[in-house]
FITORPA-377641 format. One record per atom (N, C-alpha, C): residue in one letter; x, y, z. Coordinates in steps of 0.05 Angstrom, whole numbers, plus 5000, padded with zeros to 4 digits. Example, Ala and Ser with C-alpha at 12.3 -4.5 7.8 and 13.67 -1.06 7.14 Angstrom:
BEGIN
a526448865156
a524649105156
a526449345156
s525749555142
s527349795143
s525850015157
***
This chain:
BEGIN
m066909044912
m065709324912
m062809304926
s062009534938
s059309554946
s057509594921
w054709554924
w052909624903
w053309874891
l053910084908
l054110354898
l056710394880
l058710304888
l061210334871
l061010164846
e059809944852
e059409754824
e057609904805
n055510054815
n053910214796
n055710434784
w057310534802
w058710764792
w061010694771
f062510484780
f064910434763
f064510214746
g062410064744
g061709854724
g063409594730
s064809524709
s066209284708
s069109304720
k069809504732
k072509524744
k072909314763
e075309194763
e075908974776
e076409014805
s077609244812
s078009314838
s078409604844
l078509704869
l078809964876
l081510074866
a083409904868
a086009974859
a086310054830
q084709894814
q084609964786
q083210234782
v081110314795
v079610564791
v081710784804
r083210724825
r085210924836
r087210974813
e088210784799
e090110824777
e089210974753
e086610934747
e085711064722
e084211314727
i083611394750
i081811624757
i082711884742
h085211924740
h086312164729
h085512184697
e085011954687
e084211944656
e081512044651
y079912044675
y077312134670
y076212394684
m078012514698
m077312784709
m076812964687
g074713124688
g073913324668
g074313614677
n073713804662
n073814094667
n071614164687
e071914324706
e069914414724
e068314634712
t065514614714
t063714824708
t062614954733
y062115214731
y061615364753
y058715514750
l057515554773
l054815644775
l054615954776
g056916104777
g056816404773
g056216544797
l056616464820
l056216614845
l058116844851
s060816824839
s062717014843
s062117304828
g060317274808
g059717504789
g061817524767
i063817354769
i065917374747
i064717244722
e065217384700
e064017304673
e065017044664
s067516984669
s068716714660
s070316624687
p069016494704
p070316404729
p072416194724
e072116064704
e074015844694
e077015954692
q076916204685
q079616354679
q080816474703
s079416464726
s080416604749
s082916454763
a084616614773
a087016504787
a086816494816
n084416604825
n084116624856
n082516374863
r084216174872
r083315894877
r083715814906
v082215594912
v082815454937
v083315174931
a085515064944
a086214804940
a084114594950
s083614354935
s081714184942
s081814084969
k084114054980
k084713955010
k083614165030
e083314415021
e082514595039
e079314585044
l077814425031
l075214375031
l074414125048
f072114115062
f071213885076
f070213695055
l070613435059
l069313235045
l066913135060
t064313155050
t062213115065
t060612875051
l060212645063
l058812405053
l056012405066
h054012395051
h051012395061
h050112155046
g047612045058
g046111835046
g047611575043
p047611445018
p049011215014
p052011245017
w052911455010
w056011495013
w056711475041
g055211565060
g056011545087
g055311265100
s053511125091
s052610865106
s053210625092
k053610625065
k053910385049
k056910325040
l058710515043
l061310505036
l063010365059
d064810175052
d066710085072
d069210275074
e070910195091
e073310395097
e074810455072
m075410215056
m077010275033
m075710435012
e073110375009
e071610554989
e071410834996
a071110895024
a070811155031
a073811295026
e075711145031
e078511235028
e078811294996
l077811144980
l078011184951
l076811474945
l074311514954
l073011774950
l074712004959
t075911974984
t077512174997
t080012204976
y081312004966
y083612024948
y082812164922
i080412104912
i079612244889
i079212544891
y077912594915
y077312884922
y079913034926
e081812924939
e084513054943
e086113104917
q085412924897
q087012974871
q085613184854
l083413284859
l082213484843
l083913734843
p083513884822
p085114164822
p083714344835
p085014574843
p083914774859
p081414894846
v079514974865
v076915074858
v076915374859
v075415524842
v075415794843
v074215914867
r075516104881
r074316204907
r071816344904
d069916344920
d067416484923
d065716354900
e066116124891
e064415964870
e063515734880
v061515614867
v060415324869
v061115204843
g062814984844
g063714834818
g062614584819
i062114444795
i061614184791
i063814064775
i065313864785
i067413764770
i067013464766
p066913354743
p066413054737
p069212914743
f068912664755
f071312524757
f070912234745
y068312164733
y068011914720
y065411944704
a065411784684
a062811764669
a062511494660
n060111394658
n059411094655
n056811074640
p056610994614
p054010944599
p052910694613
l050210724620
l048910514632
l046510424613
e044910234620
e042910144604
e040710374601
d040110504622
d038010694623
d039010974618
g041411044615
g042611314610
g045511324613
y046311584614
y049311684618
y049611774642
l051311624660
l051711694686
l054411874689
v054212084701
v056612274705
v056812294737
l059312234744
l059912244774
l061712504778
t060512664798
t061812904802
t062312964832
f063913164838
f063913304864
f062713584859
i060813634878
i059913924878
i061614064900
r063014284893
r064814414909
r064014684917
n063514764941
n062715014951
n065315164962
a066215374949
a068415494958
a067515774968
t065115804977
t064116064988
t064016035018
d063716255030
d063816225060
d060816225072
h059016125056
h056316055067
h055215795055
d053315665070
d051815445059
d050215495032
i050015335016
i048515374992
i046415154987
l043815244981
l041815074976
l041015104946
i041114894928
i040614934902
i037914824897
n036214974881
n033514894874
n033414744848
k033714864826
k033814734799
k036714784787
l037714584776
l040414594763
l040214504735
p040214654715
p040114614687
p043014524678
l043414294667
l046114194659
l045714114630
t048014104615
t048113974587
t050513824586
l050313634565
l052613474559
l053513554530
v056113624528
v057013744503
v059713564494
t059613554469
t062313414457
t064613594457
p067013494450
p069413664448
p069113894430
d067313834409
d067014064389
d064914304397
g063714234423
g061814434429
g058714344424
d058314154411
d055814074405
d054013994430
i051814084435
i050213994458
i048613724446
v049013544464
v047813264456
v045613174477
a045513314499
a043513254519
a043113484536
r040713534548
r039813724564
r038013664585
k038513724611
k036513644632
k037013834657
t034513864668
t034414034693
t034213874716
f035813834735
f035813674758
f034713844780
d032813704797
d031513794821
d033513744844
m034713944857
m036913914877
m036113964905
l033614024908
l032714074937
l033213824954
s032413584945
s032813364959
s035713284967
f037713404952
f040513364956
f041413514981
g039713754988
g040413865013
g042614065011
e043214205033
e044814415035
e048114315028
i049414495014
i052414455012
i053714635029
g054914515049
g056414675068
g058414865057
d059015085072
d061215265064
d063615135064
f065315185043
f068215045038
f067914745045
s066014625029
s065814345032
s065514225003
s065913964999
s065713814975
s063913564978
r062013524961
r060113304964
r060113134938
p060312884939
p059612734915
p057012734906
c056612734878
c054012764870
c053712624840
e051912454833
e051812324809
e049212464794
f049712494767
f047712604750
f047112414727
l044812314727
l044012104707
l042412234681
f043612244660
f041712344635
f040812084623
h038012054623
h036611854612
h037011884581
w036811664567
w037411674536
w035211844525
n032611844535
n030612044524
n031212324529
d033412384546
d034212674549
d036212774527
f037012594511
f038912634489
f037512774465
l038812964458
l037813094430
l038812924408
k041312784411
k042412604393
k044212434407
v044512204401
v046412014415
v048911984400
p051212084412
p053712084398
p054811814395
d057211784383
d058711534379
d059511454405
p059711204413
p060611104440
p063611234446
d065211274429
d068011364435
d068111664438
v066211814436
v066212124438
v065912184467
e067812324476
e068012424506
e066212644510
l064412634530
l062212814533
l062912974560
r062513224558
r063213404582
r060613544592
i060613554620
i058213634632
i058413954637
v056614114632
v056914414630
v054214524644
c054514724660
c052414884671
c051215064649
e048615074646
e047215234625
e047915524629
p048915674610
p049515944612
p047316134627
s044916044621
s042616184630
s042516174661
a043515934672
a043515904699
a045116124716
r047316204703
r049016394711
r047616674714
k046016724695
k044816994693
k042316984712
r041416754720
r039116724737
r039716564762
p041316684780
p042516504801
p040216514825
t037716544819
t035716534838
t035216264850
g036016084836
g035815784849
g037815714868
l039715914875
l041715874895
l041116064914
r041415974939
r041116164961
r042616074988
p043616275002
p045216205026
p043016075046
a044015885062
a042215755080
a042315855108
n041416135112
n041116255137
n043816215154
r046116285143
r048516245154
r048516395181
a047516625186
a047916755211
a045116775224
d043016635212
d040416615223
d039416855237
g038817055215
g037317295224
g038917545230
l041517535227
l043317765230
l043217945204
t043318205207
t043718355184
t046618385178
e047218465153
e050018495146
e051518685164
q049918885171
q051119115187
q051818995217
e049718825227
e050218695252
e052618515252
l052618345230
l054718155225
l057518275224
a057818485211
a060218665208
a061018775235
q059118845252
q059518955277
q061018725295
y059618495295
y060618295312
y063218185304
n063618155275
n066118065266
n068418255273
k067818505274
k069918705283
k070918635312
l068918575327
l069818505357
l071218255357
v070518055343
v071717805342
v074717845332
h075217975311
h077718025299
h079818165317
q078718305338
q080318455356
q081618255379
e080617995379
e081617825398
e083617625384
p085717535398
p087517355385
p086217085383
v087216925362
v086016635359
v087816465377
t086316295394
t088016115411
t087715825398
d089215625411
d089115365400
d087215195414
n084715315418
n082715145430
n080015245417
v077715145427
v075215225419
v073815395440
i072615615430
i071415795444
i068415845436
v066715795452
v063915855448
v062816045471
k062116295462
k061416495482
k059016685470
v057616805488
v055617005481
v056917265473
l056017395452
l057117655446
l055217875451
d052617785452
d050318015457
d047917885463
i046218035477
i043317935483
i041418205479
k039518185464
k037718385460
k034918295456
a033118465454
a030018395452
a029918335422
a028118095416
a027518005392
a025118145382
e025018205354
e022818335342
e020218175345
a020417925346
a018217735349
a017317675377
g018717825396
g018117755422
g020317585434
g020617585460
g022817425471
g025517515470
l027517375470
l030417485469
l031717375446
r033917535436
r035617425417
r038517435427
v039717215427
v042417165438
v044317095417
v046417255413
v048517235392
v051017075402
v051716865390
v053716685401
v055916665380
l058616655391
l060816645376
l061816335377
f062416185354
f063515915356
f066115985342
r068415935358
r071115975346
r072915715350
n074015655326
n075615415323
n078415475321
g080015435342
g082715435342
g084615235330
f083215005325
f084514765315
f085514805286
d087314615278
d088314595252
d086714445233
q084514335244
q082414185227
q079714275236
g077814235216
g075114345222
g073914195244
i071714285256
i069914145275
i067214205271
s065414055282
s062514085279
s061314135306
f059114265308
f057614305333
f054714165325
t053814005344
t051213895339
t049114025357
e049914145381
e047614295399
e049314505416
v047614675426
v048614885444
v046714955462
p047414935492
p045515005512
p045715325519
l044015455527
l044115725536
l042715755560
v043815905579
v042715985602
v042516315607
v040016415611
v039816705613
v038816745642
k040516945656
k039816995684
k039717295684
h038117395705
h038017635713
h040317715727
k041217985728
k043718075743
k043218015774
n040917985783
n040417915810
n040617615815
g041417475796
g041817175798
g039316995792
a036917115788
a034716965781
a034916855752
e034216605748
e034316485723
e032016565706
v032516665681
v030416745665
v029716535642
a031516385634
a031216195614
a033615975613
r033015725607
r034715525603
r033815345580
v035215385555
v034415255532
v036915105518
r036214945502
r038214775485
r037414805455
f039214875438
f038814885411
f040514695394
g039114515376
g040614335357
g041414495333
l044014435323
l045414595304
l045614375276
r044914155277
r045113995254
r048013995240
n050013945259
n052913935251
n053814165238
m053514395250
m054514635241
m057514635239
r058914675218
r061514645212
r063114915215
v065314895229
v066915135231
v069815055221
s070815195202
s073515105191
s075515175210
a078015045203
a080415095219
a081215365220
k081815455247
k082515745252
k080215935244
g077815825242
g075616015232
g073616065254
h071316195248
h069316255267
h066616275254
k064416225268
k061716285259
k060416455282
i058516635271
i056816785292
i054116715284
w052716645307
w050016535303
w048116695323
s045616765314
s043616855329
s041516675337
f040816635364
f038916435374
f036516615383
h034016525376
h031516665387
h030316505407
i030316625431
i028816485455
i025916595456
p023916465449
p021116565449
p020116655476
e018216835477
e017116905504
e016116685523
k014816475507
k013916245524
k016216095539
s018716135531
s020815985544
s021916175565
l021116415568
l021916595590
l020516555614
k021716555637
k020516555663
k019316815669
d020517035659
d019617315663
d019317415633
p017217415620
p016817505594
p017417815590
n017217975613
n017518255611
n020518345620
v022218145621
v025018235630
v026318395609
d028018575622
d029518775604
d032118635596
p032618605570
p035218455562
p038018615576
a037518875579
a039819025589
a040418925619
e038618815630
e038918715658
e039518425659
c040118295637
c040518025634
c043417935625
i044217705634
i046817585627
i046317295614
a047517275593
a047116985580
a049816855577
v049816605584
v052216445584
v051816185570
v053816045558
v053815785548
v055315615568
p053715455585
p054815305608
p056615075597
e056014965575
e057614725564
e056614685536
v058514575520
v057714505494
v058514215487
k056414055486
k057113765481
k057113685450
s058013475443
s057913355417
s059313535398
i061813605407
i063613735389
i065413535374
a065013495350
a066113275335
a068513375319
r071113295325
r073113375308
r073513185282
d073913315258
d073913165237
d076813075231
v077412815235
v079912685233
v080312455213
f078212425196
f077912195180
f080212185162
a081112405147
a083212375124
a085712535133
k087812405134
k090512555138
k091112745117
g091912995122
g092413165102
g090113325090
s087813265100
s085113415089
s084013505113
k082113685110
k080613805133
k078513585145
g078013375133
g076413185146
g074013105129
l072712895141
l070512765129
l068112765149
i065812895142
i063512925160
i061312725151
q060812525165
q058612345157
q055912395168
***
């Protein structure tokens, strides 16, 4: 095993042994309360685990060999359905270490927007409900959790975080502090539509839903208007007709006057913006005045086009799943 999985699974002899025993270690999922449901664990409105992207970042993406990555994919596909419109934390292994108690989890985002977590208060409880450890984790460095995606995450409770150390054979369960559900200010969408109001987004979505979904990728301009900060704002539709998710890394835009004169030619990076199978995203791009050849141009007299979209990556890592984005 790699150093990462050796740290994770301890003295296990092989990946095959981990695969055989993983069902014994899967725990109950705890939810962060984004849906507004008082007891989301009891909700029947759920999304199958395979309907979420598996996203590997950091050491998971660069230090694992093919068999180890397949193991994580296998584990993720064995997880039970996640509550729709929620962010859940589901443990799949726990390992007492010299410096603390390591809980291995998947954080699953079953909402339609990216989530950035600031502070995450978690507790370890016994089967009787006794709290034995409490710790608040700083999650900003973990980064965004994409919409309808699943990411592995480890939580280490140091021994000095324990209120009392239980017997070694006592099974511990990770739980989100109830106070975190009442104060979801540490969670925020990550600028999914980049500046569009809910009313604007609803207007553009209505236009999109009037068109049939085809079996290809469509990237086109929906609107162009003056930006409040100066310059132009171009609204672009990203539509995925594939049966698997895809990601966009950049998009070029060309704005021309109706008389043919070029007004602007720009290229925007997207940091692997994901679009789910048969889904779409609507994004607003701001072209500042300094990028316009004619700062006083009237948007009504302009036409914006997407000449080409490079670096469209189709996620085909795992058969039967929506893919692995590294």
